[in-house]
C-alpha positions in Angstrom: 20.6 -21.3 16.9 18.4 -19.6 14.3 16.9 -17.2 16.9 20.3 -16.2 18.0 21.2 -15.4 14.4 18.1 -13.2 14.0 19.0 -11.3 17.2 22.4 -10.5 15.7 20.8 -9.2 12.5 18.4 -7.1 14.5 21.2 -5.5 16.5 23.0 -4.6 13.3 19.9 -3.1 11.8 19.3 -0.8 14.8 22.9 0.5 14.6 22.8 1.6 11.0 20.4 1.6 8.0 23.3 2.1 5.5 24.8 -1.4 5.8 25.9 -2.9 2.6 23.5 -5.6 1.4 24.5 -9.2 0.6 24.4 -10.8 -2.9 23.6 -14.1 -1.2 19.9 -14.8 -1.4 19.9 -17.0 1.7 21.4 -14.2 3.8 18.9 -11.6 2.5 16.0 -14.0 3.1 17.2 -14.6 6.7 17.6 -10.8 7.3 14.0 -10.1 6.0 12.6 -12.7 8.3 14.5 -11.2 11.2 13.1 -7.7 10.4 9.6 -9.2 10.2 10.0 -10.4 13.8 10.6 -6.9 15.2 7.6 -5.2 13.6 7.2 -1.6 12.5 10.8 -0.6 13.0 11.9 -3.1 10.3 9.5 -1.9 7.5 12.1 0.4 6.0 14.8 -2.3 6.1 12.6 -4.9 4.6 11.7 -2.5 1.8 15.4 -1.9 1.1 16.1 -5.6 0.9 13.1 -6.4 -1.3 14.2 -3.6 -3.7 17.8 -4.9 -3.6 16.8 -8.5 -4.5 14.5 -7.3 -7.3 16.9 -4.7 -8.9 19.9 -7.1 -8.7 17.8 -10.1 -9.8 19.2 -12.3 -7.0 16.3 -14.8 -7.6 17.0 -15.0 -11.4 13.6 -13.9 -12.6 11.6 -15.8 -9.9 10.9 -12.7 -7.7 7.2 -13.6 -7.3 7.9 -17.2 -6.3 10.5 -16.0 -3.8 8.0 -13.7 -2.2 5.7 -16.6 -1.7 8.5 -18.6 0.0 8.9 -15.8 2.6 5.1 -15.3 3.0 5.0 -11.8 1.5 2.3 -10.9 -1.1 3.3 -8.9 -4.2 1.0 -6.0 -3.1 2.8 -5.9 0.3 6.2 -6.0 -1.3 5.3 -3.0 -3.5 4.3 -1.1 -0.4 7.5 -2.0 1.4 9.6 -0.8 -1.6 7.5 2.4 -1.9 8.2 3.3 1.8 11.9 2.5 1.4 12.1 4.8 -1.7 10.3 7.7 0.0 11.9 7.7 3.5 15.7 7.9 3.8 15.7 6.3 7.3 13.4 5.0 9.9 14.3 7.2 12.8 11.3 9.6 12.5 8.7 7.0 11.7 9.9 3.8 13.4 6.8 3.7 15.6 4.3 3.9 12.7 2.6 0.9 11.1 2.9 -0.4 7.5 -0.4 1.1 6.2 0.2 4.5 7.8 3.8 4.7 6.4 2.5 3.7 2.9 -0.2 6.4 3.0 2.3 9.1 4.0 4.8 7.8 1.4 2.1 8.4 -1.4 1.4 12.0 -0.2 3.1 15.0 -1.9 6.5 15.4 -0.3 5.9 19.0 0.7 2.7 18.1 2.6 4.2 15.2 4.7 5.1 17.4 7.7 2.4 20.0 7.4 -0.7 20.0 9.8 -3.9 19.3 7.9 -7.5 20.1 8.9 -9.8 17.0 9.0 -13.6 16.8 8.5 -13.9 16.6 12.3 -12.3 20.0 12.7 -9.1 18.7 14.2 -5.7 19.7 13.0 -3.2 16.9 12.8 0.2 16.2 11.2 0.3 13.1 8.9 2.3 11.0 11.4 -0.5 11.6 14.0 -3.3 10.4 11.7 -5.1 7.1 11.2 -5.1 5.4 7.8 -8.7 6.6 7.2 -7.7 10.2 8.1 -4.7 10.0 5.8 -6.8 8.9 2.9 -9.3 11.6 3.6 -6.5 14.2 3.6 -5.0 12.9 0.4 -8.4 13.1 -1.4 -8.7 16.7 -0.2 -5.2 17.6 -1.4 -5.9 16.0 -4.8 -9.2 17.9 -5.1 -7.6 21.2 -4.2 -4.8 20.7 -6.6 -7.2 19.8 -9.5 -9.4 22.8 -8.7 -6.4 25.1 -8.6 -5.1 23.9 -11.9 -8.6 24.2 -13.5 -9.0 27.8 -12.1 -5.6 28.8 -13.3 -6.5 27.5 -16.8 -9.8 29.4 -16.8 -8.2 32.6 -15.5 -5.5 32.4 -18.2 -8.2 32.0 -20.9 -10.3 34.8 -19.5 -7.2 37.1 -19.3 -6.4 36.4 -23.0 -10.0 37.2 -24.0 -10.0 40.4 -21.9 -6.7 41.5 -23.5 -8.1 40.9 -26.9 -11.3 42.8 -26.1 -9.3 45.7 -24.6 -7.3 45.9 -27.8 -10.5 46.0 -29.8 -11.9 48.8 -27.6 -8.6 50.8 -27.9 -8.7 50.4 -31.6 -12.3 51.7 -31.7 -11.5 54.6 -29.5 -8.6 55.6 -31.7 -11.0 55.9 -34.7 -12.4 59.2 -33.4 -9.4 61.3 -32.2 -10.7 64.7 -33.3 -14.3 64.6 -32.1 -13.8 67.2 -29.4 -12.0 69.6 -31.7 -14.8 70.0 -34.3 -18.2 71.4 -33.8 -19.7 69.3 -36.6 -20.3 65.7 -35.7 -18.3 63.4 -38.0 -20.2 61.1 -40.2 -18.9 58.0 -38.5 -19.4 59.3 -34.9 -22.7 57.4 -34.4 -21.2 54.3 -35.9 -18.2 54.5 -33.6 -20.5 55.1 -30.6 -22.6 52.1 -31.6 -19.4 50.0 -32.0 -18.2 50.9 -28.5 -21.6 50.0 -27.1 -21.5 46.7 -28.9 -18.0 46.1 -27.7 -19.0 46.7 -24.1 -22.0 44.4 -24.5 -19.7 41.8 -26.0 -17.3 42.1 -23.1 -20.2 41.6 -20.7 -21.4 38.6 -22.6 -18.0 37.0 -22.7 -17.6 37.6 -18.9 -20.9 35.8 -18.3 -19.6 32.9 -20.5 -16.4 32.7 -18.5 -18.4 32.7 -15.2 -20.7 30.0 -16.5 -17.7 28.0 -17.8 -16.0 28.2 -14.3 -19.2 27.1 -12.6 -19.7 24.2 -15.0 -16.1 23.1 -14.6 -16.4 23.2 -10.8 -19.5 21.0 -11.0 -17.9 18.5 -13.4 -14.8 18.5 -11.2 -16.8 17.6 -8.1 -18.6 14.8 -10.0 -15.2 13.4 -11.2 -13.8 13.5 -7.7 -16.8 11.6 -6.4 -16.2 9.0 -9.2 -12.5 8.7 -8.2 -13.5 8.3 -4.6 -16.0 5.6 -5.4 -13.4 3.9 -7.6 -10.8 4.0 -4.9 -13.2 2.6 -2.4 -14.1 -0.3 -4.8 -10.4 -1.1 -5.3 -9.9 -1.2 -1.5 -13.0 -3.4 -1.1 -11.7 -5.7 -3.8 -8.3 -6.0 -2.2 -9.9 -6.8 1.2 -12.1 -9.4 -0.5 -9.1 -11.0 -2.0 -7.4 -11.1 1.4 -10.5 -12.7 3.0 -10.6 -15.3 0.2 -7.0 -16.2 0.9 -7.8 -16.5 4.6 -10.9 -18.6 3.9 -8.9 -21.0 1.7 -6.2 -21.3 4.5 -9.0 -22.1 7.0 -10.4 -24.8 4.7 -7.0 -26.3 4.4 -6.5 -26.1 8.2 -9.9 -27.8 8.8 -9.1 -30.5 6.4 -5.8 -31.1 8.1 -7.4 -31.2 11.5 -10.0 -33.8 10.4 -7.3 -35.9 8.8 -5.2 -35.7 12.0 -8.2 -36.6 14.1 -8.8 -39.8 12.1 -5.1 -40.7 12.4 -5.1 -40.0 16.1 -8.1 -42.4 16.5 -6.2 -45.1 14.6 -3.0 -44.5 16.6 -5.0 -44.7 19.9 -6.5 -48.0 18.8 -2.9 -49.2 17.9 -1.7 -48.1 21.3 -4.5 -49.9 23.0 -3.5 -53.1 21.2 0.1 -52.5 22.0 -0.8 -52.1 25.7 -2.8 -55.4 25.5 0.2 -57.1 23.9 2.5 -55.7 26.7 0.1 -57.0 29.4 -0.4 -60.4 28.0 3.1 -61.1 26.7 5.5 -63.2 28.8 8.9 -62.4 27.2 10.5 -65.2 29.1 8.6 -67.7 27.0 10.0 -66.4 23.7 13.2 -67.9 22.4 16.2 -65.6 22.4 17.3 -64.1 19.1 14.0 -65.2 17.4 12.6 -63.3 14.5 9.5 -62.5 16.6 11.6 -61.0 19.4 13.6 -59.0 16.8 10.3 -57.8 15.1 8.8 -56.7 18.4 12.0 -54.9 19.3 12.1 -53.0 16.0 8.4 -52.1 16.4 9.0 -50.7 19.9 12.1 -48.7 18.6 10.1 -47.2 15.8 7.3 -46.2 18.2 9.8 -44.5 20.5 11.6 -42.8 17.6 8.5 -41.5 15.9 6.9 -40.5 19.2 10.0 -38.4 20.1 10.0 -36.7 16.7 6.3 -35.9 17.0 6.8 -34.6 20.5 9.7 -32.3 19.3 7.6 -31.1 16.3 4.7 -30.2 18.6 6.9 -28.5 21.2 8.8 -26.5 18.6 6.6 -26.0 15.5 8.2 -24.7 12.4 6.4 -21.6 11.1 8.4 -20.8 8.0 
């Protein structure tokens, strides 16, 4: 019955992504589980519903606990919501996985459809790249943006200095307007000439300072980018280690459960052996009708049948949450 309900929800999701969301937490929870079952095509819809539950406080301040109840980690929920915020629908990206969609969602919007050149020399659009290639592209875009901003700042500063120096040169040139009209050299001619030479030398010195500053900035920028890359790699490794620790803990719990069940199975087998011996040795015709012993044996047999059927059903149809 539950599977049939999930199929109905899946059909509705494929028809439209603009369906009005429910204020009933049970309904939203069932819908999210249904979208989890159909994979990548449901990422956008899961993100919409997670955002809806969080923004409307349908779980009354217990968003984190609710995420645990539907087996979604907070980090995963943030990625689902980011993808839902950045993509208006799933038609163009329904075949992409969660990690690829998240990397594209965190790219500058104007670059999401543009081909990019990779270190391998290939040109690919973001929806054709792997997760590693997307991260490589994002680092290059960030580095190019930072370098462009730094160069723009240096050029602006150099332009201001050049304008100031040009004003000084013009002022110095205007100090000797009549040199060509007199045969006698003015008293301040040599001083003016020396001032012009000094101004030109100053311009050359300032230009060298600007060039050195640009080179120094580029070197510092490259160093900072390497630090950012190392930091990003450390964060990724840390997140992977956390996920591995969770898996390890789950495996320890599973192993403990298996050992416990093995012990219980052994005890139950011994009980069944004794029960078989009782069945083989017991002559029911020798027992008085309606006696407490007959009643006790009957109740014991009923319990064995009932609990055996329940265990059989649980093993045939395990509940996975």
